[in-house]
C-alpha positions in Angstrom: 149.2 144.3 99.8 151.5 144.7 96.7 154.7 143.8 98.4 155.5 140.8 100.4 155.3 137.0 100.5 151.9 136.5 101.6 150.6 133.1 102.9 147.7 131.8 101.3 144.4 132.7 103.0 146.0 135.9 104.7 143.0 138.3 104.9 142.8 141.9 105.3 139.6 144.0 106.1 138.7 147.5 105.1 135.2 148.2 106.8 133.0 145.4 105.4 135.4 144.4 102.6 137.5 141.3 102.8 140.7 140.4 100.7 141.8 137.2 101.2 145.0 135.9 99.4 144.3 133.1 96.9 147.9 131.9 96.1 150.8 131.1 98.4 153.4 133.5 98.0 151.4 135.2 95.6 149.3 138.3 95.0 146.0 137.1 93.7 143.2 138.4 96.1 139.8 137.1 96.6 137.3 140.2 97.2 134.4 139.8 99.5 131.7 142.6 100.4 129.6 141.2 103.5 128.9 137.6 102.6 129.1 138.1 99.0 132.3 137.1 97.0 132.6 139.1 93.7 135.8 139.5 92.3 139.6 138.3 92.2 142.3 141.1 91.9 146.1 141.2 91.5 147.0 144.2 93.5 150.4 144.8 91.7 148.7 146.2 88.7 147.0 148.9 90.6 148.6 152.1 91.6 147.4 153.6 95.1 145.0 155.9 93.4 143.6 153.2 91.3 143.1 150.9 94.1 141.3 153.7 96.2 139.1 154.4 93.2 138.3 150.5 92.9 137.3 150.5 96.6 135.1 153.5 96.3 133.3 151.9 93.5 132.7 148.6 95.3 131.6 150.3 98.4 128.6 152.2 96.5 127.8 149.3 94.3 124.8 147.5 94.8 124.8 143.8 95.5 123.4 142.9 91.9 126.1 145.4 90.3 128.8 143.3 92.2 127.5 140.1 91.1 127.4 141.3 87.7 131.0 142.8 88.0 129.2 146.3 86.8 130.8 148.6 89.3 
């Protein structure tokens, strides 16, 4: 996700987490778990380990924690 010229709306799924590109040719990703959109991230600022840790935290968080960005 860090490299490439991503089309607006390009989506990736990891389990029940969706990442949808919000910028044509860019790197700003809407993050949705199940039907709950809760975050927008810029992946280029994440190392692989940081992204892995981010993913683990959002998998474990409750919907309420995601809504409050407390994960």
